[in-house]
KEZA-389128 format. One line per field, with one value per residue (C-alpha): x, y, z. Coordinates in steps of 0.05 Angstrom, whole numbers. Layout:
REM residues N
c1 <- [X ...] .
c2 <- [Y ...] .
c3 <- [Z ...] .
REM end
This chain:
REM residues 618
c1 <- [-1129 -1149 -1211 -1220 -1227 -1261 -1289 -1240 -1183 -1214 -1212 -1151 -1191 -1256 -1269 -1266 -1312 -1361 -1362 -1399 -1468 -1504 -1522 -1450 -1437 -1465 -1412 -1357 -1372 -1368 -1301 -1272 -1288 -1252 -1199 -1191 -1199 -1147 -1094 -1098 -1096 -1030 -1000 -1037 -1070 -1147 -1195 -1269 -1274 -1268 -1307 -1365 -1356 -1345 -1415 -1411 -1342 -1369 -1433 -1395 -1345 -1393 -1438 -1384 -1339 -1278 -1221 -1259 -1308 -1280 -1288 -1265 -1253 -1254 -1202 -1185 -1192 -1246 -1212 -1174 -1233 -1221 -1151 -1165 -1210 -1163 -1104 -1073 -1096 -1033 -997 -1045 -1001 -954 -1000 -964 -902 -841 -838 -910 -978 -996 -1041 -1090 -1118 -1053 -1048 -974 -1003 -1062 -1100 -1161 -1138 -1161 -1146 -1085 -1118 -1117 -1143 -1222 -1277 -1234 -1276 -1334 -1287 -1249 -1300 -1338 -1275 -1271 -1348 -1341 -1271 -1322 -1366 -1322 -1282 -1346 -1327 -1379 -1348 -1381 -1353 -1373 -1346 -1354 -1358 -1375 -1416 -1362 -1324 -1394 -1391 -1326 -1351 -1307 -1362 -1415 -1368 -1360 -1439 -1463 -1424 -1439 -1517 -1503 -1471 -1509 -1450 -1475 -1437 -1462 -1445 -1449 -1456 -1431 -1466 -1442 -1452 -1375 -1312 -1258 -1295 -1365 -1398 -1418 -1457 -1525 -1532 -1508 -1563 -1606 -1587 -1592 -1661 -1686 -1645 -1668 -1729 -1751 -1819 -1798 -1763 -1812 -1872 -1831 -1814 -1876 -1920 -1891 -1897 -1971 -1991 -1949 -2010 -2049 -2011 -2057 -2057 -1981 -1972 -2012 -1973 -1905 -1928 -1941 -1875 -1840 -1877 -1858 -1779 -1786 -1801 -1754 -1708 -1637 -1651 -1684 -1620 -1584 -1638 -1638 -1563 -1592 -1581 -1628 -1628 -1643 -1647 -1626 -1620 -1580 -1507 -1499 -1552 -1511 -1568 -1607 -1539 -1533 -1595 -1595 -1533 -1547 -1617 -1569 -1519 -1566 -1587 -1569 -1548 -1519 -1539 -1536 -1545 -1554 -1533 -1525 -1468 -1440 -1365 -1336 -1392 -1383 -1332 -1371 -1308 -1304 -1377 -1377 -1319 -1310 -1267 -1216 -1216 -1209 -1129 -1107 -1038 -1023 -1079 -1111 -1178 -1205 -1196 -1257 -1210 -1146 -1077 -1069 -1013 -956 -944 -890 -866 -928 -939 -935 -1011 -1023 -973 -1011 -1073 -1057 -1033 -1099 -1141 -1085 -1091 -1163 -1173 -1150 -1176 -1244 -1228 -1191 -1226 -1199 -1215 -1207 -1231 -1244 -1187 -1206 -1167 -1109 -1101 -1100 -1165 -1209 -1199 -1208 -1270 -1297 -1278 -1292 -1345 -1360 -1292 -1284 -1310 -1304 -1321 -1321 -1282 -1269 -1204 -1218 -1277 -1239 -1180 -1236 -1280 -1220 -1203 -1281 -1267 -1204 -1237 -1285 -1232 -1228 -1162 -1175 -1126 -1134 -1100 -1091 -1048 -992 -1021 -1091 -1072 -1054 -1125 -1133 -1077 -1113 -1157 -1083 -1066 -1126 -1168 -1113 -1042 -1068 -1109 -1050 -1105 -1091 -1095 -1043 -1039 -1019 -984 -989 -960 -902 -846 -847 -910 -891 -937 -990 -944 -939 -1010 -990 -921 -918 -862 -877 -906 -842 -841 -905 -910 -849 -865 -922 -917 -938 -927 -885 -863 -835 -806 -796 -737 -764 -831 -813 -797 -861 -900 -862 -876 -950 -948 -906 -953 -1014 -992 -965 -1014 -1018 -1012 -959 -953 -919 -906 -888 -885 -923 -893 -866 -819 -747 -778 -761 -791 -837 -855 -904 -897 -868 -857 -796 -761 -791 -732 -687 -641 -603 -533 -523 -445 -392 -349 -303 -304 -374 -439 -499 -570 -624 -693 -739 -741 -686 -634 -612 -592 -554 -520 -492 -466 -436 -398 -357 -337 -327 -379 -427 -495 -549 -625 -652 -724 -752 -759 -790 -766 -692 -646 -608 -558 -542 -532 -482 -439 -436 -416 -354 -329 -351 -325 -392 -458 -502 -581 -625 -692 -748 -785 -771 -703 -737 -759 -750 -713 -644 -660 -679 -607 -581 -615 -597 -522 -519 -554 -491 -441 -412 -359 -394 -407 -482 -502 -586 -600 -676 -720 -708 -751 -792 -856 -835 -858 -888 -850 -843 -814 -746 -741 -753 -715 -656 -664 -663 -597 -637 -611 -544 -496 -533 -525 -451 -448 -474 -434 -366 -388 -394 -325 -294 -328 -313] .
c2 <- [-2383 -2442 -2480 -2479 -2410 -2387 -2316 -2296 -2304 -2251 -2202 -2160 -2099 -2078 -2047 -2119 -2141 -2085 -2112 -2182 -2186 -2193 -2264 -2287 -2255 -2319 -2366 -2310 -2317 -2391 -2388 -2330 -2371 -2429 -2389 -2359 -2429 -2462 -2403 -2394 -2468 -2465 -2398 -2399 -2330 -2304 -2350 -2349 -2275 -2274 -2331 -2292 -2229 -2257 -2236 -2169 -2148 -2174 -2129 -2069 -2064 -2079 -2025 -1974 -1942 -1964 -1932 -1864 -1883 -1901 -1972 -1969 -2039 -2038 -2087 -2119 -2195 -2194 -2163 -2216 -2222 -2149 -2163 -2215 -2171 -2112 -2138 -2179 -2249 -2277 -2257 -2277 -2338 -2290 -2252 -2240 -2265 -2227 -2181 -2207 -2181 -2138 -2176 -2122 -2063 -2024 -1958 -1963 -2030 -2007 -1947 -1990 -1995 -1923 -1937 -1978 -2021 -2075 -2055 -2048 -1994 -1937 -1944 -1903 -1845 -1851 -1855 -1792 -1747 -1773 -1755 -1688 -1674 -1696 -1653 -1592 -1607 -1617 -1690 -1745 -1799 -1841 -1865 -1935 -1962 -2030 -2057 -2119 -2127 -2142 -2078 -2039 -2050 -2002 -1935 -1904 -1931 -1895 -1828 -1830 -1845 -1797 -1738 -1764 -1764 -1693 -1665 -1714 -1725 -1773 -1839 -1907 -1956 -2031 -2070 -2138 -2179 -2251 -2252 -2254 -2213 -2259 -2301 -2300 -2230 -2206 -2150 -2125 -2093 -2163 -2193 -2140 -2163 -2243 -2238 -2201 -2250 -2313 -2316 -2295 -2263 -2185 -2193 -2226 -2181 -2118 -2147 -2178 -2123 -2076 -2115 -2133 -2058 -2018 -2004 -1974 -1918 -1895 -1964 -1973 -1908 -1935 -2003 -1966 -1930 -2000 -2021 -1966 -1986 -2063 -2033 -2002 -2063 -2109 -2083 -2061 -2005 -1953 -1942 -1923 -1885 -1843 -1829 -1795 -1855 -1881 -1956 -2010 -2084 -2133 -2171 -2235 -2223 -2282 -2261 -2221 -2203 -2173 -2137 -2110 -2084 -2054 -2019 -1998 -1962 -1934 -1906 -1844 -1836 -1775 -1765 -1820 -1891 -1954 -2031 -2085 -2149 -2217 -2264 -2325 -2328 -2385 -2389 -2444 -2485 -2526 -2539 -2461 -2454 -2505 -2473 -2399 -2387 -2438 -2424 -2344 -2352 -2417 -2448 -2486 -2547 -2596 -2565 -2635 -2656 -2635 -2605 -2565 -2600 -2611 -2572 -2611 -2623 -2576 -2518 -2481 -2413 -2352 -2339 -2418 -2402 -2340 -2374 -2433 -2374 -2353 -2415 -2437 -2365 -2365 -2435 -2397 -2330 -2307 -2234 -2246 -2219 -2226 -2181 -2188 -2142 -2196 -2233 -2300 -2347 -2308 -2293 -2362 -2349 -2409 -2459 -2406 -2378 -2445 -2464 -2396 -2361 -2318 -2287 -2276 -2214 -2211 -2130 -2133 -2097 -2036 -2026 -1961 -1990 -2051 -2011 -1956 -2025 -2052 -1991 -1994 -2066 -2050 -1988 -2035 -2090 -2134 -2153 -2143 -2172 -2140 -2189 -2145 -2148 -2096 -2054 -2059 -2024 -1963 -1947 -1949 -1909 -1842 -1894 -1917 -1855 -1821 -1881 -1933 -1902 -1831 -1865 -1915 -1975 -2049 -2071 -2118 -2110 -2184 -2152 -2203 -2199 -2156 -2142 -2167 -2206 -2222 -2237 -2182 -2126 -2051 -2054 -2108 -2105 -2090 -2039 -1988 -2009 -2005 -1932 -1910 -1948 -1927 -1850 -1869 -1857 -1906 -1963 -2024 -2049 -2122 -2162 -2229 -2269 -2335 -2373 -2380 -2307 -2296 -2340 -2298 -2237 -2241 -2272 -2208 -2162 -2195 -2186 -2120 -2065 -2013 -2016 -2069 -2094 -2151 -2154 -2218 -2239 -2278 -2352 -2405 -2399 -2435 -2500 -2492 -2544 -2495 -2495 -2451 -2380 -2342 -2266 -2231 -2164 -2106 -2076 -2125 -2149 -2213 -2221 -2283 -2281 -2240 -2217 -2164 -2087 -2098 -2112 -2131 -2110 -2154 -2128 -2193 -2257 -2240 -2264 -2330 -2281 -2238 -2289 -2327 -2248 -2240 -2300 -2274 -2211 -2245 -2202 -2194 -2212 -2185 -2196 -2130 -2157 -2087 -2032 -1988 -1982 -1998 -2033 -1968 -2007 -2056 -1997 -1961 -2024 -2035 -1968 -1964 -2040 -2037 -1983 -2005 -2018 -2047 -2053 -2107 -2101 -2120 -2045 -1981 -1950 -1886 -1875 -1947 -1990 -1975 -1900 -1909 -1934 -1876 -1827 -1852 -1864 -1783 -1759 -1786 -1765 -1834 -1857 -1918 -1908 -1942 -1977 -1982 -2042 -2048 -2034 -1974 -1906 -1941 -1984 -2056 -2094 -2157 -2226 -2286 -2264 -2297 -2261 -2190 -2202 -2224 -2162 -2115 -2141 -2175 -2243 -2264 -2250 -2182 -2161 -2185 -2135 -2079 -2084 -2100 -2031 -1990 -2011 -1991 -1920 -1908] .
c3 <- [1926 1971 1964 2041 2038 1970 1996 2047 2002 1957 2014 2028 2055 2078 2011 1980 2034 2011 1939 1959 1954 2022 2002 2014 2082 2121 2078 2092 2171 2168 2130 2177 2239 2208 2187 2264 2297 2245 2257 2336 2351 2310 2347 2408 2430 2445 2410 2446 2443 2365 2352 2383 2345 2272 2247 2287 2248 2183 2183 2221 2160 2107 2133 2153 2106 2136 2149 2144 2189 2260 2293 2369 2395 2473 2505 2437 2454 2400 2346 2314 2258 2248 2239 2190 2146 2148 2107 2163 2153 2124 2190 2240 2260 2285 2336 2404 2379 2377 2315 2295 2295 2362 2408 2400 2362 2353 2318 2288 2256 2217 2193 2215 2284 2309 2384 2413 2478 2520 2581 2587 2582 2542 2478 2490 2514 2461 2412 2437 2428 2355 2344 2376 2329 2269 2285 2297 2234 2192 2179 2142 2185 2226 2299 2333 2397 2406 2484 2514 2579 2625 2599 2610 2685 2699 2721 2663 2613 2653 2656 2580 2565 2617 2581 2511 2530 2557 2494 2439 2385 2324 2356 2358 2421 2410 2465 2455 2506 2520 2593 2599 2617 2614 2673 2687 2689 2762 2789 2787 2718 2693 2729 2699 2626 2647 2669 2602 2563 2599 2551 2484 2509 2513 2445 2410 2437 2420 2343 2333 2354 2313 2252 2269 2286 2234 2190 2251 2272 2331 2359 2350 2391 2444 2439 2447 2509 2537 2510 2544 2608 2601 2595 2658 2689 2658 2599 2599 2554 2609 2640 2576 2552 2615 2601 2538 2487 2437 2451 2405 2421 2446 2371 2354 2346 2305 2245 2203 2161 2213 2239 2168 2167 2237 2225 2163 2193 2249 2206 2187 2254 2292 2372 2413 2393 2435 2397 2442 2412 2443 2421 2452 2465 2429 2376 2326 2359 2408 2460 2466 2469 2531 2564 2543 2601 2586 2516 2528 2515 2497 2474 2416 2407 2364 2342 2327 2405 2452 2503 2506 2520 2598 2631 2644 2720 2742 2786 2807 2786 2834 2819 2845 2903 2923 2917 2960 3019 3008 3030 3077 3115 3113 3143 3210 3196 3178 3177 3113 3054 2985 2927 2852 2799 2748 2744 2786 2739 2722 2797 2822 2863 2835 2894 2945 2910 2918 2988 3018 2982 3039 3042 2968 2924 2852 2839 2766 2717 2772 2796 2837 2866 2886 2931 2961 2981 3010 3055 3078 3099 3135 3170 3202 3225 3167 3136 3057 3009 2940 2886 2826 2764 2767 2703 2731 2794 2760 2747 2826 2838 2872 2916 2933 2956 2980 3014 3030 3049 3072 3119 3137 3129 3137 3067 3031 2958 2920 2854 2800 2734 2755 2707 2646 2623 2554 2499 2514 2501 2528 2558 2603 2619 2696 2692 2734 2801 2839 2821 2823 2901 2929 2927 2974 3046 3090 3034 3046 2983 2978 2916 2928 2894 2900 2912 2989 2997 2956 3013 3078 3042 3036 3103 3126 3096 3121 3187 3182 3207 3147 3075 3044 2971 2951 2875 2834 2762 2716 2710 2759 2806 2812 2843 2916 2962 3002 3074 3111 3104 3159 3180 3162 3191 3153 3112 3121 3067 3061 3039 3000 2970 3000 2944 2932 2895 2864 2899 2864 2893 2872 2870 2852 2810 2772 2823 2787 2728 2778 2816 2749 2728 2799 2792 2734 2777 2843 2870 2929 2919 2964 2958 2981 2987 3007 2963 3019 3068 3040 3087 3098 3144 3091 3040 3096 3103 3025 3011 3059 3032 2955 2898 2855 2868 2817 2823 2789 2779 2734 2731 2696 2722 2724 2797 2814 2865 2837 2835 2913 2919 2882 2920 2988 2965 2930 3000 3037 2986 2990 2939 2910 2837 2822 2762 2756 2709 2696 2642 2592 2588 2534 2530 2519 2459 2461 2456 2503 2572 2559 2491 2519 2578 2529 2484 2543 2578 2635 2627 2658 2600 2590 2664 2653 2589 2625 2689 2644 2596 2659 2690 2622 2626 2695] .
REM end
């Protein structure tokens, strides 16, 4: 036992927590907050979200009989306190690291993690399914979905609530309202919340009048009618009640006593319930309260310092290069419209949003809308650029096909976080975009090998009259001195090294690893650049002069760039053997980008080994 955490040290499961007297819960919350701060500052990870949900997490596990009762966390950035209370506090220092704790709730990790998550807005749908199943199986378990106001902006959340309000199962949705997603929240619903919460008038009137009038039932009935009228004018509850939920709130999400009381009362209620709590992201740590965006995901830092360590000047990231390209292009073209689904910081768009606010649109967590919105802009003669992460574009896939590609609209997709993303794990690895994009007619799909090519491809895709995509990874380039982007020939590969017998066909930023491996075989190296259209003229030549073609990509092998090459070679019954190197047919676990690539054989040594094994079998 340590003196620093006298209560927390006694808790290895929620059952231990429930044995504490209520009077000790505020003290426990303080210990958890300190433990979280100390641990994450030493390991890196998501911080501000967890600091904001300490009291809520304690109250939920105190009131609900977990794991029999089900807590369904949305996204999972806020679930670090949950991990601390469910037997994982001794391993919290390993979170997001290879073979360490998963960054988000993960079913294989704990019986308390009911739903594996990472993407937003899934919790209500899943919780609804669990609630219905509990009813069908006559189980006494309770189901709670915890969702933030940022995730609540996604259409999927409202689809689920609309369904729940129709079939009316016993379930609770906790809306954790901190006026944040990862970035500042946007949208009309958020503004509605903000107007209400800017003052205490409504809340104090509501709670005060109930206490005052409780002995007078007739007057209280009259007052409740007046309350409903007021809610209709100014409270967020109306929209949820119209969807069939019993709305309670808003209440202080940092008052653990009130939370326990409220949740205890609501646990016994039937039908769909919504509890609206108000929290502060970064609560209890002043620097994170002041800068919740900066402290959302943190490197290792000293909690005694008032700011995070400054990033050492170095090679700019692909996201930063994209952001600068946006600014440069917009300075000469007012038709450019840049769109992000709530990823301004991550996509390198902060400066652009400040310098060109009339050409910048954060559409909130609404990937489907972002794509079709871009289609509407393109139909009207503007030039939309959708900046989106590889795994988030998956959510807008139908819209990409139906609303953009089918109509051959002039939309550029700048796809960030393609390939191995690293510490955020399977939900965030950009493993599938080359496969799901290349099968779509009318698409031009590009993968740069370095930052200069990235600039050239962004320029090319922007000038191209039709749907185009440029996919680039998380992290920095190779350190080239950059010139202005130029238009390159669509579907034209570039031969970098002439060799014999073996030809390496590179797709993307693994080129340095490919070149190092190719040197061991005196092999030809071709930077293919385009996944669609393929440079078939280049392939025709290589098929006549080489006996082995080795394709390398940071994408799943199934249906990817190498698959496209194999299909072409097979079509012409050509003689070269084709070795496809890429990501295996499995979900890629978390770890650093370098660790994951090495484990999967995507570093120079791994590529060389795979080629040698292939030649031996031939």
